[in-house]
KEBA-673177 format. One record per atom (N, C-alpha, C): residue number from 1; x, y, z; atom name. Coordinates in nm, 4 decimals, always signed. Each point is the difference from the previous one (the first is absolute). Layout:
residues N
nr: NUM c1: X c2: Y c3: Z atom: CA
...
***
This chain:
residues 117
nr: 1 c1: -2.6690 c2: +1.3552 c3: +1.6248 atom: N
nr: 1 c1: +0.0556 c2: -0.0669 c3: -0.1160 atom: CA
nr: 1 c1: +0.1480 c2: -0.0236 c3: +0.0249 atom: C
nr: 2 c1: +0.0426 c2: -0.1246 c3: -0.0048 atom: N
nr: 2 c1: +0.1409 c2: -0.0286 c3: +0.0255 atom: CA
nr: 2 c1: +0.0791 c2: +0.0121 c3: -0.1291 atom: C
nr: 3 c1: +0.1201 c2: +0.0486 c3: +0.0152 atom: N
nr: 3 c1: +0.0855 c2: +0.0201 c3: -0.1154 atom: CA
nr: 3 c1: +0.1097 c2: -0.1055 c3: +0.0014 atom: C
nr: 4 c1: +0.0157 c2: -0.0699 c3: -0.1111 atom: N
nr: 4 c1: +0.1056 c2: -0.1011 c3: -0.0093 atom: CA
nr: 4 c1: +0.1346 c2: +0.0700 c3: -0.0140 atom: C
nr: 5 c1: +0.0988 c2: -0.0498 c3: +0.0713 atom: N
nr: 5 c1: +0.1325 c2: +0.0585 c3: -0.0062 atom: CA
nr: 5 c1: +0.0848 c2: -0.0782 c3: -0.0988 atom: C
nr: 6 c1: +0.0546 c2: +0.0708 c3: -0.0972 atom: N
nr: 6 c1: +0.0898 c2: -0.0628 c3: -0.0959 atom: CA
nr: 6 c1: +0.1341 c2: -0.0255 c3: +0.0651 atom: C
nr: 7 c1: +0.0602 c2: -0.1101 c3: -0.0341 atom: N
nr: 7 c1: +0.1333 c2: -0.0327 c3: +0.0484 atom: CA
nr: 7 c1: +0.0931 c2: -0.0087 c3: -0.1198 atom: C
nr: 8 c1: +0.1196 c2: +0.0526 c3: +0.0167 atom: N
nr: 8 c1: +0.1000 c2: +0.0009 c3: -0.1058 atom: CA
nr: 8 c1: +0.1215 c2: -0.0784 c3: +0.0481 atom: C
nr: 9 c1: +0.0123 c2: -0.1268 c3: -0.0423 atom: N
nr: 9 c1: +0.1156 c2: -0.0802 c3: +0.0418 atom: CA
nr: 9 c1: +0.1245 c2: +0.0398 c3: -0.0779 atom: C
nr: 10 c1: +0.1158 c2: -0.0157 c3: +0.0624 atom: N
nr: 10 c1: +0.1267 c2: +0.0300 c3: -0.0647 atom: CA
nr: 10 c1: +0.0184 c2: -0.0854 c3: -0.1244 atom: C
nr: 11 c1: -0.0195 c2: -0.1287 c3: +0.0119 atom: N
nr: 11 c1: +0.0219 c2: -0.0907 c3: -0.1114 atom: CA
nr: 11 c1: +0.1311 c2: -0.0751 c3: +0.0115 atom: C
nr: 12 c1: +0.0922 c2: +0.0508 c3: +0.0771 atom: N
nr: 12 c1: +0.1293 c2: -0.0663 c3: +0.0211 atom: CA
nr: 12 c1: +0.0097 c2: -0.0555 c3: +0.1416 atom: C
nr: 13 c1: -0.0545 c2: +0.0733 c3: +0.0955 atom: N
nr: 13 c1: +0.0034 c2: -0.0444 c3: +0.1397 atom: CA
nr: 13 c1: -0.1421 c2: +0.0079 c3: +0.0555 atom: C
nr: 14 c1: -0.0147 c2: -0.0162 c3: +0.1274 atom: N
nr: 14 c1: -0.1335 c2: -0.0032 c3: +0.0593 atom: CA
nr: 14 c1: -0.0517 c2: +0.1370 c3: +0.0423 atom: C
nr: 15 c1: +0.0676 c2: +0.1070 c3: -0.0382 atom: N
nr: 15 c1: -0.0452 c2: +0.1359 c3: +0.0299 atom: CA
nr: 15 c1: -0.1308 c2: +0.0277 c3: -0.0734 atom: C
nr: 16 c1: -0.0982 c2: +0.0540 c3: +0.0722 atom: N
nr: 16 c1: -0.1286 c2: +0.0390 c3: -0.0568 atom: CA
nr: 16 c1: -0.0403 c2: +0.1327 c3: +0.0611 atom: C
nr: 17 c1: -0.0618 c2: +0.0850 c3: -0.0802 atom: N
nr: 17 c1: -0.0431 c2: +0.1302 c3: +0.0485 atom: CA
nr: 17 c1: -0.1327 c2: +0.0368 c3: -0.0651 atom: C
nr: 18 c1: -0.0679 c2: +0.0959 c3: +0.0566 atom: N
nr: 18 c1: -0.1251 c2: +0.0483 c3: -0.0589 atom: CA
nr: 18 c1: +0.0243 c2: +0.1207 c3: -0.0899 atom: C
nr: 19 c1: +0.1264 c2: +0.0384 c3: -0.0160 atom: N
nr: 19 c1: +0.0350 c2: +0.1190 c3: -0.0774 atom: CA
nr: 19 c1: +0.0962 c2: -0.0366 c3: -0.1143 atom: C
nr: 20 c1: -0.0397 c2: +0.0233 c3: -0.1259 atom: N
nr: 20 c1: +0.0881 c2: -0.0355 c3: -0.1112 atom: CA
nr: 20 c1: +0.1329 c2: +0.0761 c3: +0.0012 atom: C
nr: 21 c1: -0.0006 c2: +0.1230 c3: +0.0510 atom: N
nr: 21 c1: +0.1248 c2: +0.0766 c3: +0.0083 atom: CA
nr: 21 c1: +0.0966 c2: -0.0627 c3: +0.0999 atom: C
nr: 22 c1: -0.0532 c2: -0.0519 c3: +0.1110 atom: N
nr: 22 c1: +0.0850 c2: -0.0690 c3: +0.0978 atom: CA
nr: 22 c1: +0.0583 c2: -0.1276 c3: -0.0593 atom: C
nr: 23 c1: -0.0799 c2: -0.0695 c3: -0.0807 atom: N
nr: 23 c1: +0.0508 c2: -0.1208 c3: -0.0647 atom: CA
nr: 23 c1: +0.1146 c2: +0.0345 c3: -0.0943 atom: C
nr: 24 c1: -0.0153 c2: +0.1044 c3: -0.0798 atom: N
nr: 24 c1: +0.1058 c2: +0.0388 c3: -0.0927 atom: CA
nr: 24 c1: +0.1255 c2: +0.0418 c3: +0.0759 atom: C
nr: 25 c1: -0.0157 c2: +0.0758 c3: +0.1052 atom: N
nr: 25 c1: +0.1147 c2: +0.0418 c3: +0.0818 atom: CA
nr: 25 c1: +0.0716 c2: -0.1228 c3: +0.0568 atom: C
nr: 26 c1: -0.0755 c2: -0.0945 c3: +0.0526 atom: N
nr: 26 c1: +0.0572 c2: -0.1235 c3: +0.0540 atom: CA
nr: 26 c1: +0.0756 c2: -0.0759 c3: -0.1084 atom: C
nr: 27 c1: -0.0607 c2: -0.0158 c3: -0.1168 atom: N
nr: 27 c1: +0.0645 c2: -0.0736 c3: -0.1085 atom: CA
nr: 27 c1: +0.1326 c2: +0.0648 c3: -0.0399 atom: C
nr: 28 c1: +0.0013 c2: +0.1307 c3: -0.0118 atom: N
nr: 28 c1: +0.1222 c2: +0.0709 c3: -0.0400 atom: CA
nr: 28 c1: +0.1080 c2: -0.0147 c3: +0.1058 atom: C
nr: 29 c1: -0.0369 c2: +0.0134 c3: +0.1267 atom: N
nr: 29 c1: +0.0986 c2: -0.0059 c3: +0.1086 atom: CA
nr: 29 c1: +0.0479 c2: -0.1422 c3: +0.0278 atom: C
nr: 30 c1: -0.0894 c2: -0.0964 c3: -0.0033 atom: N
nr: 30 c1: +0.0340 c2: -0.1359 c3: +0.0415 atom: CA
nr: 30 c1: +0.0410 c2: -0.0934 c3: -0.1142 atom: C
nr: 31 c1: -0.0456 c2: +0.0275 c3: -0.1202 atom: N
nr: 31 c1: +0.0258 c2: -0.0912 c3: -0.1122 atom: CA
nr: 31 c1: +0.0446 c2: +0.0770 c3: -0.1252 atom: C
nr: 32 c1: +0.1017 c2: +0.0835 c3: +0.0100 atom: N
nr: 32 c1: +0.0375 c2: +0.0859 c3: -0.1140 atom: CA
nr: 32 c1: +0.0446 c2: -0.0769 c3: -0.1237 atom: C
nr: 33 c1: +0.0559 c2: -0.1185 c3: +0.0154 atom: N
nr: 33 c1: +0.0485 c2: -0.0753 c3: -0.1161 atom: CA
nr: 33 c1: -0.1123 c2: -0.0400 c3: -0.0956 atom: C
nr: 34 c1: -0.1211 c2: -0.0104 c3: +0.0505 atom: N
nr: 34 c1: -0.1117 c2: -0.0400 c3: -0.0856 atom: CA
nr: 34 c1: -0.0436 c2: +0.1116 c3: -0.0943 atom: C
nr: 35 c1: +0.0562 c2: +0.1195 c3: +0.0176 atom: N
nr: 35 c1: -0.0323 c2: +0.1100 c3: -0.0897 atom: CA
nr: 35 c1: +0.1018 c2: +0.0111 c3: -0.1127 atom: C
nr: 36 c1: +0.0924 c2: -0.0923 c3: -0.0064 atom: N
nr: 36 c1: +0.1037 c2: +0.0022 c3: -0.1032 atom: CA
nr: 36 c1: -0.0155 c2: -0.1164 c3: -0.0982 atom: C
nr: 37 c1: -0.1159 c2: -0.0605 c3: -0.0027 atom: N
nr: 37 c1: -0.0247 c2: -0.1160 c3: -0.0854 atom: CA
nr: 37 c1: -0.1101 c2: +0.0364 c3: -0.0997 atom: C
nr: 38 c1: +0.0303 c2: -0.0123 c3: -0.1267 atom: N
nr: 38 c1: -0.0978 c2: +0.0297 c3: -0.1042 atom: CA
nr: 38 c1: -0.0499 c2: -0.1305 c3: -0.0608 atom: C
nr: 39 c1: -0.1262 c2: -0.0020 c3: -0.0399 atom: N
nr: 39 c1: -0.0526 c2: -0.1210 c3: -0.0601 atom: CA
nr: 39 c1: -0.1415 c2: +0.0182 c3: -0.0508 atom: C
nr: 40 c1: -0.0593 c2: -0.1128 c3: -0.0392 atom: N
nr: 40 c1: -0.1352 c2: -0.0002 c3: -0.0547 atom: CA
nr: 40 c1: -0.0863 c2: -0.1001 c3: +0.0751 atom: C
nr: 41 c1: -0.1280 c2: +0.0259 c3: -0.0013 atom: N
nr: 41 c1: -0.0965 c2: -0.0951 c3: +0.0543 atom: CA
nr: 41 c1: -0.0067 c2: -0.1188 c3: -0.0949 atom: C
nr: 42 c1: +0.0153 c2: -0.1210 c3: +0.0519 atom: N
nr: 42 c1: -0.0053 c2: -0.1188 c3: -0.0830 atom: CA
nr: 42 c1: -0.1365 c2: -0.0267 c3: -0.0597 atom: C
nr: 43 c1: -0.1047 c2: +0.0566 c3: +0.0574 atom: N
nr: 43 c1: -0.1352 c2: -0.0245 c3: -0.0491 atom: CA
nr: 43 c1: -0.0355 c2: +0.0941 c3: -0.1155 atom: C
nr: 44 c1: +0.0230 c2: +0.1304 c3: +0.0178 atom: N
nr: 44 c1: -0.0432 c2: +0.0966 c3: -0.1021 atom: CA
nr: 44 c1: +0.1157 c2: +0.0742 c3: -0.0664 atom: C
nr: 45 c1: +0.1239 c2: -0.0244 c3: +0.0456 atom: N
nr: 45 c1: +0.1223 c2: +0.0601 c3: -0.0538 atom: CA
nr: 45 c1: +0.0130 c2: +0.1496 c3: +0.0263 atom: C
nr: 46 c1: -0.0794 c2: +0.0536 c3: +0.0925 atom: N
nr: 46 c1: +0.0136 c2: +0.1415 c3: +0.0349 atom: CA
nr: 46 c1: +0.1351 c2: +0.0229 c3: +0.0664 atom: C
nr: 47 c1: +0.0685 c2: +0.1077 c3: -0.0396 atom: N
nr: 47 c1: +0.1310 c2: +0.0343 c3: +0.0548 atom: CA
nr: 47 c1: -0.0150 c2: +0.0580 c3: +0.1404 atom: C
nr: 48 c1: +0.0945 c2: -0.0364 c3: +0.0885 atom: N
nr: 48 c1: +0.0024 c2: +0.0543 c3: +0.1361 atom: CA
nr: 48 c1: +0.1415 c2: +0.0419 c3: +0.0345 atom: C
nr: 49 c1: +0.0104 c2: +0.1160 c3: +0.0594 atom: N
nr: 49 c1: +0.1315 c2: +0.0551 c3: +0.0327 atom: CA
nr: 49 c1: +0.0558 c2: -0.0543 c3: +0.1304 atom: C
nr: 50 c1: -0.0806 c2: -0.0744 c3: +0.0750 atom: N
nr: 50 c1: +0.0488 c2: -0.0615 c3: +0.1236 atom: CA
nr: 50 c1: -0.0907 c2: -0.1161 c3: +0.0392 atom: C
nr: 51 c1: +0.0503 c2: -0.0817 c3: +0.0897 atom: N
nr: 51 c1: -0.0730 c2: -0.1199 c3: +0.0420 atom: CA
nr: 51 c1: -0.1307 c2: +0.0351 c3: +0.0702 atom: C
nr: 52 c1: +0.0008 c2: +0.1045 c3: +0.0831 atom: N
nr: 52 c1: -0.1210 c2: +0.0319 c3: +0.0754 atom: CA
nr: 52 c1: -0.1134 c2: +0.0464 c3: -0.0908 atom: C
nr: 53 c1: +0.0310 c2: +0.0777 c3: -0.1040 atom: N
nr: 53 c1: -0.1076 c2: +0.0414 c3: -0.0905 atom: CA
nr: 53 c1: -0.0585 c2: -0.1224 c3: -0.0703 atom: C
nr: 54 c1: +0.0851 c2: -0.0988 c3: -0.0279 atom: N
nr: 54 c1: -0.0497 c2: -0.1246 c3: -0.0594 atom: CA
nr: 54 c1: -0.0912 c2: -0.0748 c3: +0.0971 atom: C
nr: 55 c1: +0.0408 c2: -0.0143 c3: +0.1250 atom: N
nr: 55 c1: -0.0815 c2: -0.0717 c3: +0.0991 atom: CA
nr: 55 c1: -0.1366 c2: +0.0668 c3: +0.0137 atom: C
nr: 56 c1: -0.0011 c2: +0.1332 c3: +0.0104 atom: N
nr: 56 c1: -0.1267 c2: +0.0724 c3: +0.0116 atom: CA
nr: 56 c1: -0.0853 c2: -0.0200 c3: -0.1255 atom: C
nr: 57 c1: +0.0636 c2: +0.0056 c3: -0.1166 atom: N
nr: 57 c1: -0.0690 c2: -0.0218 c3: -0.1277 atom: CA
nr: 57 c1: -0.0598 c2: -0.1408 c3: -0.0053 atom: C
nr: 58 c1: +0.0802 c2: -0.0996 c3: +0.0360 atom: N
nr: 58 c1: -0.0439 c2: -0.1394 c3: -0.0084 atom: CA
nr: 58 c1: -0.1222 c2: -0.0239 c3: +0.0883 atom: C
nr: 59 c1: +0.0025 c2: +0.0540 c3: +0.1202 atom: N
nr: 59 c1: -0.1133 c2: -0.0170 c3: +0.0916 atom: CA
nr: 59 c1: -0.1250 c2: +0.0678 c3: -0.0552 atom: C
nr: 60 c1: +0.0154 c2: +0.1194 c3: -0.0552 atom: N
nr: 60 c1: -0.1153 c2: +0.0768 c3: -0.0462 atom: CA
nr: 60 c1: -0.0563 c2: -0.0497 c3: -0.1332 atom: C
nr: 61 c1: +0.0872 c2: -0.0316 c3: -0.0957 atom: N
nr: 61 c1: -0.0463 c2: -0.0298 c3: -0.1352 atom: CA
nr: 61 c1: -0.0069 c2: -0.1491 c3: -0.0348 atom: C
nr: 62 c1: +0.0598 c2: -0.0835 c3: +0.0820 atom: N
nr: 62 c1: -0.0029 c2: -0.1444 c3: -0.0245 atom: CA
nr: 62 c1: -0.0393 c2: -0.0735 c3: +0.1289 atom: C
nr: 63 c1: -0.1180 c2: +0.0323 c3: +0.0557 atom: N
nr: 63 c1: -0.0375 c2: -0.0569 c3: +0.1301 atom: CA
nr: 63 c1: -0.0135 c2: -0.1521 c3: -0.0009 atom: C
nr: 64 c1: -0.0427 c2: -0.0576 c3: -0.1109 atom: N
nr: 64 c1: -0.0129 c2: -0.1464 c3: -0.0054 atom: CA
nr: 64 c1: +0.1370 c2: -0.0652 c3: +0.0129 atom: C
nr: 65 c1: +0.0963 c2: +0.0486 c3: -0.0772 atom: N
nr: 65 c1: +0.1351 c2: -0.0546 c3: +0.0065 atom: CA
nr: 65 c1: +0.0637 c2: +0.0293 c3: +0.1359 atom: C
nr: 66 c1: -0.0261 c2: +0.1177 c3: +0.0544 atom: N
nr: 66 c1: +0.0505 c2: +0.0391 c3: +0.1321 atom: CA
nr: 66 c1: -0.0435 c2: -0.1021 c3: +0.1048 atom: C
nr: 67 c1: -0.1294 c2: -0.0362 c3: -0.0005 atom: N
nr: 67 c1: -0.0511 c2: -0.0940 c3: +0.0996 atom: CA
nr: 67 c1: +0.0566 c2: -0.1402 c3: -0.0213 atom: C
nr: 68 c1: +0.0191 c2: -0.0411 c3: -0.1240 atom: N
nr: 68 c1: +0.0592 c2: -0.1315 c3: -0.0275 atom: CA
nr: 68 c1: +0.1389 c2: -0.0081 c3: +0.0619 atom: C
nr: 69 c1: +0.0808 c2: +0.1023 c3: -0.0237 atom: N
nr: 69 c1: +0.1372 c2: +0.0021 c3: +0.0519 atom: CA
nr: 69 c1: +0.0000 c2: -0.0003 c3: +0.1524 atom: C
nr: 70 c1: -0.0803 c2: +0.0866 c3: +0.0611 atom: N
nr: 70 c1: -0.0009 c2: +0.0082 c3: +0.1465 atom: CA
nr: 70 c1: -0.0537 c2: -0.1274 c3: +0.0644 atom: C
nr: 71 c1: -0.1074 c2: -0.0552 c3: -0.0538 atom: N
nr: 71 c1: -0.0570 c2: -0.1215 c3: +0.0592 atom: CA
nr: 71 c1: +0.0953 c2: -0.1179 c3: -0.0113 atom: C
nr: 72 c1: +0.0689 c2: -0.0121 c3: -0.1128 atom: N
nr: 72 c1: +0.0961 c2: -0.1095 c3: -0.0147 atom: CA
nr: 72 c1: +0.1184 c2: +0.0204 c3: +0.0945 atom: C
nr: 73 c1: +0.0448 c2: +0.1230 c3: +0.0147 atom: N
nr: 73 c1: +0.1082 c2: +0.0284 c3: +0.0939 atom: CA
nr: 73 c1: -0.0387 c2: -0.0334 c3: +0.1426 atom: C
nr: 74 c1: -0.1201 c2: +0.0356 c3: +0.0376 atom: N
nr: 74 c1: -0.0476 c2: -0.0307 c3: +0.1358 atom: CA
nr: 74 c1: -0.0182 c2: -0.1506 c3: +0.0203 atom: C
nr: 75 c1: -0.0404 c2: -0.0693 c3: -0.1049 atom: N
nr: 75 c1: -0.0163 c2: -0.1454 c3: +0.0099 atom: CA
nr: 75 c1: +0.1357 c2: -0.0675 c3: +0.0197 atom: C
nr: 76 c1: +0.1005 c2: +0.0471 c3: -0.0724 atom: N
nr: 76 c1: +0.1326 c2: -0.0609 c3: +0.0077 atom: CA
nr: 76 c1: +0.0785 c2: +0.0436 c3: +0.1231 atom: C
nr: 77 c1: -0.0320 c2: +0.1166 c3: +0.0519 atom: N
nr: 77 c1: +0.0672 c2: +0.0518 c3: +0.1199 atom: CA
nr: 77 c1: -0.1042 c2: +0.0287 c3: +0.1070 atom: C
nr: 78 c1: -0.0627 c2: -0.1026 c3: +0.0563 atom: N
nr: 78 c1: -0.1117 c2: +0.0218 c3: +0.0916 atom: CA
nr: 78 c1: +0.0373 c2: +0.0686 c3: +0.1310 atom: C
nr: 79 c1: +0.1243 c2: -0.0062 c3: +0.0401 atom: N
nr: 79 c1: +0.0379 c2: +0.0588 c3: +0.1286 atom: CA
nr: 79 c1: +0.0328 c2: +0.1481 c3: -0.0095 atom: C
nr: 80 c1: +0.0158 c2: +0.0508 c3: -0.1202 atom: N
nr: 80 c1: +0.0262 c2: +0.1433 c3: -0.0148 atom: CA
nr: 80 c1: -0.0757 c2: +0.0514 c3: -0.1211 atom: C
nr: 81 c1: -0.0435 c2: +0.1217 c3: +0.0096 atom: N
nr: 81 c1: -0.0658 c2: +0.0622 c3: -0.1143 atom: CA
nr: 81 c1: +0.1087 c2: +0.0715 c3: -0.0789 atom: C
nr: 82 c1: +0.0353 c2: -0.0537 c3: -0.1160 atom: N
nr: 82 c1: +0.1093 c2: +0.0619 c3: -0.0754 atom: CA
nr: 82 c1: -0.0409 c2: +0.1364 c3: -0.0542 atom: C
nr: 83 c1: +0.0918 c2: +0.0939 c3: +0.0005 atom: N
nr: 83 c1: -0.0338 c2: +0.1303 c3: -0.0569 atom: CA
nr: 83 c1: -0.0242 c2: -0.0125 c3: -0.1502 atom: C
nr: 84 c1: -0.0936 c2: +0.0750 c3: -0.0531 atom: N
nr: 84 c1: -0.0314 c2: -0.0095 c3: -0.1426 atom: CA
nr: 84 c1: +0.1210 c2: +0.0181 c3: -0.0908 atom: C
nr: 85 c1: +0.0900 c2: +0.0895 c3: +0.0339 atom: N
nr: 85 c1: +0.1156 c2: +0.0252 c3: -0.0856 atom: CA
nr: 85 c1: +0.0816 c2: -0.1263 c3: -0.0214 atom: C
nr: 86 c1: +0.0198 c2: -0.0758 c3: +0.1040 atom: N
nr: 86 c1: +0.0755 c2: -0.1251 c3: -0.0074 atom: CA
nr: 86 c1: -0.0622 c2: -0.0953 c3: -0.1017 atom: C
nr: 87 c1: -0.1310 c2: -0.0076 c3: -0.0012 atom: N
nr: 87 c1: -0.0694 c2: -0.0926 c3: -0.0886 atom: CA
nr: 87 c1: -0.0174 c2: +0.0534 c3: -0.1415 atom: C
nr: 88 c1: -0.0034 c2: +0.1313 c3: -0.0154 atom: N
nr: 88 c1: -0.0296 c2: +0.0583 c3: -0.1303 atom: CA
nr: 88 c1: +0.1223 c2: +0.0263 c3: -0.0863 atom: C
nr: 89 c1: +0.1192 c2: -0.0042 c3: +0.0570 atom: N
nr: 89 c1: +0.1185 c2: +0.0324 c3: -0.0792 atom: CA
nr: 89 c1: +0.0140 c2: -0.0814 c3: -0.1284 atom: C
nr: 90 c1: -0.0351 c2: -0.1293 c3: -0.0039 atom: N
nr: 90 c1: +0.0118 c2: -0.0734 c3: -0.1265 atom: CA
nr: 90 c1: -0.0921 c2: +0.0520 c3: -0.1106 atom: C
nr: 91 c1: -0.1028 c2: +0.0782 c3: +0.0350 atom: N
nr: 91 c1: -0.0920 c2: +0.0546 c3: -0.1002 atom: CA
nr: 91 c1: +0.0472 c2: +0.1378 c3: -0.0468 atom: C
nr: 92 c1: +0.1033 c2: +0.0538 c3: +0.0637 atom: N
nr: 92 c1: +0.0577 c2: +0.1298 c3: -0.0366 atom: CA
nr: 92 c1: +0.1125 c2: -0.0275 c3: -0.0991 atom: C
nr: 93 c1: -0.0228 c2: +0.0284 c3: -0.1263 atom: N
nr: 93 c1: +0.0898 c2: -0.0384 c3: -0.1079 atom: CA
nr: 93 c1: +0.1006 c2: +0.1116 c3: -0.0262 atom: C
nr: 94 c1: +0.1265 c2: -0.0354 c3: -0.0053 atom: N
nr: 94 c1: +0.1031 c2: +0.0983 c3: -0.0317 atom: CA
nr: 94 c1: -0.0211 c2: +0.0605 c3: -0.1377 atom: C
nr: 95 c1: +0.0502 c2: +0.1202 c3: -0.0202 atom: N
nr: 95 c1: -0.0188 c2: +0.0730 c3: -0.1250 atom: CA
nr: 95 c1: +0.0445 c2: -0.0820 c3: -0.1213 atom: C
nr: 96 c1: +0.1139 c2: -0.0660 c3: +0.0096 atom: N
nr: 96 c1: +0.0555 c2: -0.0725 c3: -0.1141 atom: CA
nr: 96 c1: -0.0409 c2: -0.1468 c3: -0.0050 atom: C
nr: 97 c1: -0.0739 c2: -0.0461 c3: +0.0992 atom: N
nr: 97 c1: -0.0399 c2: -0.1408 c3: +0.0030 atom: CA
nr: 97 c1: -0.1095 c2: -0.0272 c3: -0.1025 atom: C
nr: 98 c1: +0.0066 c2: -0.1166 c3: -0.0580 atom: N
nr: 98 c1: -0.1038 c2: -0.0432 c3: -0.0937 atom: CA
nr: 98 c1: -0.1190 c2: -0.0530 c3: +0.0795 atom: C
nr: 99 c1: -0.1174 c2: +0.0251 c3: -0.0505 atom: N
nr: 99 c1: -0.1211 c2: -0.0529 c3: +0.0618 atom: CA
nr: 99 c1: -0.0177 c2: -0.1427 c3: -0.0504 atom: C
nr: 100 c1: +0.0362 c2: -0.0971 c3: +0.0838 atom: N
nr: 100 c1: +0.0021 c2: -0.1392 c3: -0.0442 atom: CA
nr: 100 c1: -0.1133 c2: -0.0850 c3: +0.0562 atom: C
nr: 101 c1: -0.0954 c2: +0.0602 c3: +0.0681 atom: N
nr: 101 c1: -0.1120 c2: -0.0761 c3: +0.0557 atom: CA
nr: 101 c1: -0.1198 c2: +0.0919 c3: +0.0171 atom: C
nr: 102 c1: -0.1149 c2: -0.0599 c3: +0.0230 atom: N
nr: 102 c1: -0.1235 c2: +0.0752 c3: +0.0209 atom: CA
nr: 102 c1: -0.0163 c2: +0.0258 c3: +0.1495 atom: C
nr: 103 c1: +0.0395 c2: +0.1182 c3: +0.0431 atom: N
nr: 103 c1: -0.0028 c2: +0.0334 c3: +0.1420 atom: CA
nr: 103 c1: -0.1411 c2: +0.0215 c3: +0.0539 atom: C
nr: 104 c1: -0.0983 c2: +0.0091 c3: -0.0863 atom: N
nr: 104 c1: -0.1377 c2: +0.0154 c3: +0.0461 atom: CA
nr: 104 c1: -0.0639 c2: -0.1350 c3: +0.0307 atom: C
nr: 105 c1: +0.0608 c2: -0.1079 c3: -0.0454 atom: N
nr: 105 c1: -0.0572 c2: -0.1337 c3: +0.0144 atom: CA
nr: 105 c1: +0.0259 c2: -0.0553 c3: +0.1404 atom: C
nr: 106 c1: -0.0998 c2: -0.0611 c3: +0.0586 atom: N
nr: 106 c1: +0.0087 c2: -0.0529 c3: +0.1362 atom: CA
nr: 106 c1: +0.1155 c2: -0.0973 c3: +0.0176 atom: C
nr: 107 c1: +0.0171 c2: -0.0942 c3: -0.0921 atom: N
nr: 107 c1: +0.1058 c2: -0.1007 c3: +0.0174 atom: CA
nr: 107 c1: +0.1390 c2: +0.0634 c3: -0.0013 atom: C
nr: 108 c1: +0.0200 c2: +0.1038 c3: -0.0804 atom: N
nr: 108 c1: +0.1286 c2: +0.0697 c3: -0.0024 atom: CA
nr: 108 c1: +0.0262 c2: +0.0675 c3: +0.1334 atom: C
nr: 109 c1: -0.1004 c2: +0.0686 c3: +0.0533 atom: N
nr: 109 c1: +0.0157 c2: +0.0690 c3: +0.1283 atom: CA
nr: 109 c1: +0.0301 c2: -0.0988 c3: +0.1122 atom: C
nr: 110 c1: -0.0710 c2: -0.1119 c3: +0.0025 atom: N
nr: 110 c1: +0.0241 c2: -0.1006 c3: +0.1042 atom: CA
nr: 110 c1: +0.1418 c2: -0.0555 c3: -0.0102 atom: C
nr: 111 c1: +0.0463 c2: -0.0256 c3: -0.1207 atom: N
nr: 111 c1: +0.1356 c2: -0.0500 c3: -0.0207 atom: CA
nr: 111 c1: +0.1042 c2: +0.1005 c3: +0.0485 atom: C
nr: 112 c1: -0.0202 c2: +0.1280 c3: -0.0299 atom: N
nr: 112 c1: +0.0947 c2: +0.1033 c3: +0.0427 atom: CA
nr: 112 c1: +0.0087 c2: +0.0085 c3: +0.1522 atom: C
nr: 113 c1: -0.1154 c2: -0.0055 c3: +0.0667 atom: N
nr: 113 c1: -0.0008 c2: +0.0065 c3: +0.1467 atom: CA
nr: 113 c1: +0.0706 c2: -0.1220 c3: +0.0575 atom: C
nr: 114 c1: -0.0274 c2: -0.1167 c3: -0.0543 atom: N
nr: 114 c1: +0.0625 c2: -0.1232 c3: +0.0514 atom: CA
nr: 114 c1: +0.1512 c2: +0.0028 c3: -0.0172 atom: C
nr: 115 c1: +0.0473 c2: +0.0621 c3: -0.1069 atom: N
nr: 115 c1: +0.1447 c2: +0.0071 c3: -0.0233 atom: CA
nr: 115 c1: +0.0711 c2: +0.0872 c3: +0.1033 atom: C
nr: 116 c1: -0.0647 c2: +0.1063 c3: +0.0461 atom: N
nr: 116 c1: +0.0686 c2: +0.0903 c3: +0.0930 atom: CA
nr: 116 c1: -0.0248 c2: -0.0328 c3: +0.1460 atom: C
nr: 117 c1: -0.1027 c2: -0.0799 c3: +0.0281 atom: N
nr: 117 c1: -0.0308 c2: -0.0325 c3: +0.1399 atom: CA
nr: 117 c1: +0.0771 c2: -0.1174 c3: +0.0462 atom: C
***
């Protein structure tokens, strides 16, 4: 019986590991500034104490929106696979920002990706 190996991507760079603890260590050492940003998920408004917890949340709890963002990013940047963090930042809403659009809607997500790419 073969066992599938889980991969844990950094989300900011192309680092990937099979160990979640190694991913966290890498994130802290290589991208410390991303742990100083507080915000909310644009889709469900859940609070996140850092960008990486938001990226992990978005992938796990909003897979449809996650795939829309990644596929549009890959379509617009065919020569490079953009890291998810780069594409997802517009969906990470600052604490004091007003929710002015429907971040769960496909057209909103496509517009956000097109603006940053």
